[in-house]
FIVEXDREN-431226 format. One record per residue: z negated, x, y of N, C-alpha, C in turn; residue in three letters. Coordinates in steps of 0.02 Angstrom, whole numbers, plus 32768, in hexadecimal, padded with zeros to 4 digits. Last residue first. Layout:
ZXYZXYZXYALA...
This chain:
F848B142D57DF82BB118D54DF84DB0DCD547GLUF87DB1ECD598F88DB19FD5AFF875B177D56BILEF845B27DD5E8F840B24AD5AEF84EB208D5C8GLUF88AB312D62EF883B2D0D632F872B2AAD5E9LEUF83BB3A6D678F851B388D634F84EB33DD648PHEF854B427D6E7F84EB3E4D6D4F86BB3D0D693ALAF7FFB4B9D71EF836B4A1D6F0F81CB459D6ECTYRF7E7B527D7B1F7CCB4E8D785F811B4CDD760TYRF7B8B5ACD7FBF7EAB58DD7DDF7C9B555D7A6ILEF769B5BED8A8F76BB5B8D855F7A2B5A3D83FGLUF736B618D932F76CB5F6D90EF768B5F8D8C7ALAF6A5B5F5D992F6C9B61CD956F701B5EBD940THRF653B5CED9FDF6A6B5CADA0CF6CBB5ECD9CDLYSF5BEB614D9B0F5DAB5ECD9E6F62BB5F6D9F9PROF5B3B606D8FCF5B9B627D938F5D1B604D979GLYF61BB5B1D896F5E9B5F4D896F5E1B610D8D5ARGF627B50CD8B3F64BB54ED8B0F608B587D8B2VALF63AB464D862F61BB4A2D88AF646B4D7D88DPROF691B3CAD88CF691B406D85CF66FB433D88BLEUF6A4B321D879F67FB354D8A1F672B38AD87FLEUF71FB2AFD86BF6FAB2DAD84FF6DAB30FD883VALF76BB212D861F755B23AD88EF72AB270D85CGLUF7FBB19FD82FF7BDB1C9D825F7A7B1F3D85CPHEF85FB156D865F845B148D81CF808B172D804ASPF870B107D907F868B13FD8DCF848B130D88EALAF8A2B0D8D9A4F896B0CCD95AF897B109D931ALAF83FB10EDA32F887B105DA08F875B0F7D9BEGLUF7D5B125DA7CF7ECB0D9DA7BF829B0D6DA51GLYF79AB18EDA57F7B4B19ADA9EF7DAB153DAA3ASNF750B17FD9DAF732B19BDA18F74DB190DA5CPHEF7A9B0FFD98FF792B13FD993F77DB144D9DBSERF7B6B06ED944F7BAB089D983F794B0CFD983THRF817B065D8A8F7DEB058D8CFF7E2B07CD90AGLNF872B06DD83EF87EB04FD871F83AB036D897ASPF804B08ED7A6F849B08CD7CAF843B05AD805PROF7A1B106D780F79CB0BED790F7D1B0ABD7BAASNF777B182D715F7ADB15ED734F79EB117D745ILEF700B1F6D72EF708B1B8D70DF741B197D739ILEF6F1B299D715F6FAB267D742F71DB22ED72ASERF68FB31AD6D4F6B4B2DBD6CAF6B7B2B0D6FFALAF68DB3CDD6C2F678B38FD6FCF6B2B358D6E9TRPF632B42FD669F664B407D66AF658B3C9D697ILEF5DEB4D4D661F5E5B491D671F628B46FD67APROF5A2B542D5D8F5D9B527D5FDF5DBB4E3D614LEUF569B581D561F53DB56ED5A4F574B569D5E2GLUF5AAB57BD4EEF5C1B5B1D52BF59BB5ACD563TRPF567B524D4A6F57BB569D47FF592B590D4B9THRF568B4AFD4FCF51CB4CAD4E5F536B515D4CFASPF5A5B477D57CF5BFB484D542F592B4B9D528TYRF580B3DAD5C9F56FB41BD5C3F58EB437D586TRPF5B6B378D663F5A7B383D61DF5A0B3CDD60ELEUF596B323D6EAF597B363D6D2F588B36AD689METF5F4B2A3D733F5BEB2C2D70BF5C5B2FFD6F9THRF61CB22AD7BDF62CB26FD7A2F5EBB27FD76DCYSF670B198D7F7F62EB1BBD7D2F642B1FCD7B6ASNF68EB11AD86DF6A1B14FD83CF663B177D828PHEF635B0B6D893F67AB0A6D876F696B0E1D858ILEF5BEB0F1D8BCF5C1B0DED87BF606B0C7D85FGLYF5D0B107D947F599B0D0D932F59DB0C8D8EBGLYF62BB16DD94FF635B124D962F611B0F0D946GLUF5E6B1BDD8ADF611B1C1D8F4F61FB17AD911LEUF55FB201D85BF591B1CCD87BF5A3B1C8D8B5ASNF547B279D7E6F53DB268D82FF568B22BD82AVALF4E0B2B9D755F519B28FD773F516B28AD7CEALAF4A7B2E5D6BAF4AEB2EED709F4EBB2CFD71CALAF495B263D63CF4ADB2A6D651F4B0B2A5D69FTHRF45BB1F2D618F45EB22AD5E9F46EB26FD5FDSERF462B171D653F42EB1A5D674F429B1E9D643THRF4C5B12CD611F4C2B124D664F48EB164D681ARGF512B197D597F4F0B166D5AFF4EBB161D5FCASNF596B1C8D543F574B1D0D580F554B19ED591ILEF5B4B1FAD49FF59EB1C3D4C8F581B1DBD505GLNF638B240D457F5FFB255D477F5E8B21AD4B3LEUF685B210D3BEF677B20DD403F63EB220D41FASNF6E3B269D344F6B4B241D35DF6ABB235D3ACASPF74DB2B5D318F75BB268D31CF71FB240D32EGLYF749B33FD341F73FB326D2F7F73FB2CDD2F4ASNF75BB347D3D1F78DB353D395F78FB343D346SERF717B2B8D422F716B2F2D401F74CB302D3D2LEUF727B261D4ACF73DB25DD469F744B2A7D45BSERF69FB212D50EF6CCB24FD4FAF6E4B25DD4B6VALF67EB17AD541F680B1A2D519F6ADB1E1D51FASNF60CB13ED5D3F651B14AD5C3F644B170D580PHEF5BEB0DED661F5BCB0F0D60BF605B104D604GLUF594B12CD6FCF5ABB0FCD6CCF5B7B112D68AGLNF4ECB15DD727F53CB168D71FF551B131D701HISF463B1AFD781F485B17ED75AF4C6B186D75CGLYF40FB201D7C2F43BB1DED7E5F457B1A0D7BDASNF3B6B23ED76EF397B20CD791F3CDB1F6D7B3ALAF3FAB2B9D73AF400B27BD71BF3E7B238D73AARGF463B306D7C7F426B305D7A0F426B2BDD777ASNF4B0B360D83DF4BCB33AD802F475B33DD7D2TYRF471B38CD8ABF4A5B35DD8BFF4AAB33DD875THRF402B3DED89AF3F3B39FD8C3F435B36FD8D2GLNF43FB43FD853F400B41BD837F3F6B3D2D860SERF4A1B473D8ABF4BAB454D868F47EB437D855LEUF475B457D964F477B482D91AF488B459D8E2SERF479B41AD9D1F4B2B419D9ADF4AEB447D974ASPF3F4B431DA1DF3FBB3F4D9E8F43DB3ECD9CASERF3DCB4E7DA0EF3E8B4A8DA29F3F7B464D9FDSERF3E3B552D9C0F3A8B53AD9CFF3A5B4F8D9ECTHRF46CB55ED941F453B564D982F414B544D98DTHRF4DEB56CD8D4F497B593D8DCF480B5A2D91DASNF547B544D89CF529B519D8D5F4DAB536D8D4ALAF532B5AAD813F558B56ED82EF52DB54CD856TRPF4EEB619D7DBF4F7B61AD823F526B5DAD83BASPF4C0B62FD765F501B63BD76CF51FB62BD7B3PHEF433B61FD777F44AB65BD74DF49EB661D751GLUF42AB5B3D7CDF3F8B5F4D7D5F41AB62FD7A6THRF486B54ED7A1F476B560D7EAF456B5ABD7F9GLNF479B54BD716F4B9B54BD72EF4AFB563D778LEUF3F0B51DD711F405B55BD6E8F44CB579D708PHEF3F8B4A2D749F3CAB4CED76CF3D8B516D74ESERF442B459D6E3F451B45FD721F43AB499D74AVALF3E6B46BD66AF430B486D670F449B48BD6B9ASNF389B418D69AF373B458D691F3B6B48AD68BALAF3B9B398D6A0F3B1B3B8D6E4F396B3FBD6DAASPF441B3A6D622F3F7B391D638F3F1B3B2D67DSERF4D7B35AD5E8F4B2B395D601F467B382D628SERF511B330D54AF4F9B31CD588F4CFB356D5A8ASNF58BB3AED4F5F54EB379D4FAF542B360D53BTHRF5ECB400D483F5E7B3D2D4C5F5ACB3ABD4C4LEUF5F3B428D407F5C2B454D439F5CEB42BD477GLYF638B3D7D3B3F5F8B3CFD3C1F5C2B3F6D3EFTHRF6CBB3F6D427F6B2B3E5D3E6F65BB3CFD3F0ASPF747B41CD462F723B3E0D472F706B3CFD42BTRPF742B4B2D4B8F742B49AD470F725B458D478GLNF7BEB4EAD53AF782B4CDD528F78DB4B4D4D3LEUF805B553D599F7F9B540D558F7BBB524D541VALF7E4B578D61BF826B558D617F828B53FD5C0SERF75BB553D680F770B571D646F7ACB54FD62DASNF722B506D6E1F749B542D6F4F754B577D6B1ASNF753B460D6D7F72DB497D6C1F74AB4CBD6E1SERF75AB3A6D6D1F761B3EFD6FAF736B421D6E0PHEF7A4B311D6A1F777B348D699F78EB38AD6BATYRF7BBB276D6BCF7D8B2B3D6C7F793B2E3D6CBVALF7BDB1ECD651F796B214D679F7C3B24FD67EGLUF7D2B12FD63BF7DCB175D62CF7B2B19ED656GLYF82DB098D657F7EDB0B6D646F803B0FFD62FHISF8A4B06FD68CF864B043D6A3F832B06AD693GLNF947B090D6C6F907B0B9D6AAF8C6B088D6B2ILEF9BCB01DD6C6F991B04FD6E0F951B063D6C6ALAFA34B01ED63EFA09AFF7D667F9DCB02ED692ALAFADAB061D635FA89B067D618FA56B044D651VALFB76B05ED5F8FB43B055D630FAFEB03DD611SERFBCEB0E5D5A9FBA8B0ABD5A4FB72B09AD5E1TRPFC5DB122D5B0FC25B124D5D4FC0AB0E4D5C8ASNFCC9B18AD53EFCA9B14AD557FC72B150D571TYRFCFCB207D556FD25B1D9D52EFD06B192D53EPHEFD08B27FD5D6FCDFB246D5C4FD0FB21CD59AVALFCFDB326D5BBFD2DB2EDD5D0FD06B2B2D5B5ASNFCB4B394D5B0FCA1B372D5E0FCCCB332D5FDGLYFCEAB3F1D55AFCFEB3FCD59CFCDCB3CDD5CDSERFCC1B3B4D4D4FC9FB3FFD4F4FCADB412D540ALAFCC1B304D507FCCEB33AD4DEFCA6B380D4FEASPFC51B276D4F6FC7BB29CD51EFC8DB2DFD4F3GLUFC07B1E2D50FFC20B203D4DCFC57B232D504LEUFB67B1BAD562FBADB1C7D56CFBBFB1DFD526ARGFAF8B16DD5C9FAFCB179D58CFB4BB189D583METFAA4B1A8D662FAD9B183D63FFAD0B198D5F7GLUFA0EB198D6DCFA32B1ABD69AFA6EB187D686TYRF9AAB1C1D757F9E1B194D745F9FDB1B3D706ASPF920B1BFD7C0F93DB1D6D789F968B1A1D764VALF8FEB1FCD86CF90AB1C1D835F924B1DBD7F9GLNF861B23DD8C6F8A0B236D8B2F8B0B1FAD881GLYF7FEB2C6D8F1F808B278D8EFF850B273D8DATRPF780B342D8FDF7C7B333D8EAF7CCB2E0D8DAPHEF71EB3ABD962F729B374D94EF779B36CD939GLYF6A6B43CD940F6EFB422D94CF6FFB3DDD92CGLNF623B491D987F63FB459D95DF67FB446D976TRPF5E0B4ECD9D6F5D1B4F5D996F5F9B4BBD966TYRF5D4B4D2DA62F5FBB513DA4FF5FFB523D9FFGLNF5D2B449DAB7F5CCB46EDA82F5F4B4A3DA73THRF5C9B438DB6CF5F4B438DB39F5E5B45DDAFAGLNF54AB3E5DBC4F562B419DBA6F590B419DB72THRF529B394DC59F543B392DC19F562B3DBDBFFVALF49EB35BDCC2F4D6B394DCABF4EEB38EDC69GLNF47DB2F8DD3CF47BB2FCDCF3F4B8B32FDCEBTHRF3FCB2D0DDC3F436B2F8DDA9F433B301DD5DILEF3DEB25FDE47F3D7B270DDFFF40FB294DDEAASNF393B255DEE2F3CDB273DEC5F3BCB281DE79METF36CB1E7DF68F35EB202DF29F3A2B21DDF03GLUF342B220E00AF37EB203DFE2F368B221DF8ATHRF312B214E0B1F307B22BE077F328B202E039VALF33CB249E157F34DB221E117F32FB23AE0D8ASNF33AB2A2E1BFF309B26BE1C8F30FB23FE17FGLYF3E2B2DFE1C2F392B2EBE1D3F372B2A9E1CCGLYF446B2CBE140F444B2ACE188F3ECB2BCE191GLNF4D9B2F1E0D3F48DB2F2E0DAF478B2E5E125VALF535B2B3E053F533B2B4E09CF4E3B2B4E0AESERF559B31BDFC9F539B2DFDFDBF540B2E6E028ALAF59DB352DF26F599B347DF67F578B30EDF8ESERF5BAB3AFDE90F5A9B379DEBCF5A1B375DF00GLYF63DB41CDE5DF607B40CDE70F5F5B3C1DEA4ALAF69AB3D8DDD3F693B3F7DE0DF657B3EBDE36THRF6B2B406DD1AF6A1B3D8DD50F68BB3FFDD96ALAF730B41DDCB2F6F3B43ADCD8F6ECB416DD17THRF74BB3B1DC28F762B3C9DC65F729B3F6DC81ALAF732B3D1DB79F71CB3B3DBB0F736B3DDDBECARGF7C9B3EADB1EF77FB402DB31F771B3DCDB6FTHRF852B3F6DA9CF826B3E1DADBF7EFB3F1DAE1GLUF8E5B422DA4EF8A4B436DA55F886B41DDAA3ALAF969B3A6DA24F94CB3DADA57F8FEB3E2DA56SERF97CB376D97EF986B376D9C9F967B3B3D9F4GLYF9E2B39BD8ECF9A5B3ADD918F9ADB396D965PHEFA11B360D84FFA20B36ED897F9ECB376D8BDTHRFA5EB37FD7B9FA1FB36FD7DEFA34B38DD820TYRFA9DB36AD719FAB1B374D75BFA6CB367D77ASERFAD4B397D675FA96B37DD69BFAAEB39BD6E7THRFB36B3D9D620FB34B399D636FB0EB36AD65FASNFAB3B434D5CBFAF6B41ED5DBFB09B3E0D5F1GLUFA38B461D5B5FA40B43CD5F1FA96B431D604VALF9ECB44DD51BFA16B475D545FA1CB440D58AASNF937B420D50AF973B41DD4F9F99AB446D523VALF880B3FAD4E5F8BDB428D505F904B427D4E2PROF856B353D4E9F857B38AD4C3F893B3BBD4EDALAF83AB2D4D51DF818B306D530F819B344D509ALAF885B263D4F1F856B274D4BFF831B2BCD4E5ASPF91DB2CBD532F8FEB286D51DF8B9B29DD4EBVALF914B337D5C4F92BB327D581F905B2DBD568SERF941B3C4D626F936B387D625F951B366D5E5LEUF911B436D694F91CB430D64CF915B3EDD639PHEF92DB477D72DF91CB43BD708F947B442D6C7LEUF8CDB4DDD78FF900B4E2D75DF8FCB49FD734GLYF8B9B4ECD836F89CB4C6D7FEF8DAB4BFD7D4LEUF85EB547D89BF8A1B54AD87EF8A0B526D83DPHEF80EB506D942F812B51CD8E7F85AB515D8CFPHEF7C2B51AD9CFF7FCB520D9A0F7F5B524D962ILEF733B4D3DA1BF751B506D9F0F794B4F9D9D5THRF71DB458DA66F72BB49BDA87F747B4C3DA60LEUF76EB3BFDA41F73FB3E6DA49F74EB432DA65CYSF7E5B37ED9DDF7CEB36CDA1FF796B397DA1CSERF89BB35FD9A1F856B38DD9A5F837B377D9F2ILEF8D4B2F4D933F8C9B302D980F897B32AD97CILEF929B2FBD8A4F8EDB307D8C1F8FBB312D910PHEF983B297D82FF981B2AAD874F93AB2AFD891ILEF9E2B2ACD7A2F99CB2A6D7B8F9A0B2C1D805ILEFA62B26FD736FA41B286D77DF9FCB274D780LYSFA78B268D6BAFAABB275D6E2FA92B294D723LYSFA44B287D621FA36B286D65BFA56B290D689VALFA82B244D58CFA96B280D5B1FA75B26BD5F6ASPFA31B236D4F3FA3BB219D52EFA46B254D56DILEFA7BB23BD44EFA5DB25BD47FFA68B236D4C4LYSFA44B1F3D3B1FA69B1E2D3F4FA4EB205D437VALFA38B23AD319FA11B21DD350FA3AB225D390MET
């Protein structure tokens, strides 16, 4: 089997919390070593602090004043970026014997988990809304009473794009449009789903690659993903796995 070496994944971090993301990248979504894999992070950003509003007041006048308050979530982290790869022949020291030009990735997924070792077998299933509620209440993922809770963000009613997950036994797990909890970003241009590893009661977040689309800030990106944390402003470790179809 010919290995595909992932040359570069660019993640530009946006939102309030800072994550330490260990990247373990593979073809067919199976864990492999990370030799010859590089990744680049942008600077963490969050919403700028607003200044107090002011108005000129004059006796004898009545003026309508409408007020909107914006609160930055403390339970979610956003990632966005591009996925590129090269197919190479090289020695143990990294000296390149030959470098093939490979077309841009058109289909695939980037998977995120807080478990560095995943078994891509039949224990992996679609997630139900009950799984989402269980993660929120029992394991504290985005466990908030506000609208940014896990169960109000990821649910089956949101719908999502269809895709397959390649399992280690050669089978495919079919992810249909309403079969698993999901959230849509940029009006559905980018899509994230929550899968469920039944044996370990473990979530896996899947971001579908949609190449060269306009991201939230107007720049080109191949994916966006929305990841929860346990507790406000909590730092988490996430591991990323790449599947190219």
